[in-house]
C-alpha positions in Angstrom: -1.4 0.8 6.9 -1.0 -2.9 6.6 2.2 -4.8 6.6 2.1 -8.3 5.0 5.3 -10.3 4.7 7.5 -7.2 5.1 5.8 -5.2 2.5 3.8 -2.2 3.6 0.5 -1.6 1.7 -1.9 1.3 2.2 -5.5 0.3 2.1 -7.9 3.2 2.0 -11.7 3.2 1.9 -13.7 6.4 1.3 -16.8 6.9 3.4 -19.6 8.4 1.3 -22.7 10.1 2.7 -21.8 8.9 6.3 -22.5 5.3 5.2 -20.0 3.6 7.5 -21.6 0.1 7.0 -20.9 0.3 3.3 -17.3 1.5 3.9 -16.7 -1.4 6.4 -18.0 -3.8 3.8 -15.7 -2.4 1.2 -12.7 -2.5 3.6 -13.4 -6.1 4.5 -13.5 -7.1 0.8 -10.2 -5.3 0.2 -8.6 -7.0 3.1 -9.9 -10.4 2.0 -8.4 -9.8 -1.5 -5.1 -8.8 0.0 -5.0 -12.0 2.0 -4.8 -10.2 5.4 -7.3 -12.5 7.2 -5.5 -15.6 6.1 -2.2 -14.1 7.2 -3.6 -13.2 10.6 -4.9 -16.7 11.0 -1.5 -18.2 10.2 0.3 -15.9 12.6 -1.9 -16.7 15.6 0.5 -19.5 16.6 4.0 -20.6 15.7 4.3 -22.8 12.7 7.4 -25.0 12.4 9.4 -24.6 9.2 8.7 -28.2 8.2 4.9 -27.7 8.7 5.1 -24.4 6.7 6.9 -26.2 3.8 4.3 -29.0 3.9 1.4 -26.5 3.9 2.9 -24.5 1.0 3.5 -27.7 -1.0 -0.1 -28.8 -0.4 -1.4 -25.4 -1.5 0.7 -25.5 -4.7 -0.7 -29.0 -5.5 -4.2 -27.7 -4.9 -3.6 -24.7 -7.1 -2.2 -26.9 -9.9 -5.1 -29.3 -9.7 -7.6 -26.5 -9.9 -5.7 -25.0 -12.9 -5.8 -28.4 -14.6 -9.5 -28.8 -13.9 -10.2 -25.4 -15.4 -8.0 -26.1 -18.4 -9.7 -29.5 -19.0 -13.1 -27.8 -18.8 -12.1 -25.0 -21.2 -10.3 -27.1 -23.7 -12.3 -30.2 -23.4 -9.6 -32.9 -23.4 
C-alpha cells in the first residue's frame, strides 16, 4: 500500500508463470505513473515553503509552455 500526499492507494501487480522480472517491470511502471519516485526524491530532504512555492510555480510554467507548444503544433498558428 502506498501513501502519497495523505491519500492511500493500493498498487497491485500479478506475477504470472513465476516471471518475477516481468512483474517488477510492471510495478516500476505503475509506480512511475503514480509519481512515487518523484515524491520520494522530494521527501529525501526538507524543502522550505518558499522553495516549494517557487518549484511548483516553475513546474506550472513548464506545463503551460508545453501545452502551448503542443497546441501551436496541432493548430498551426
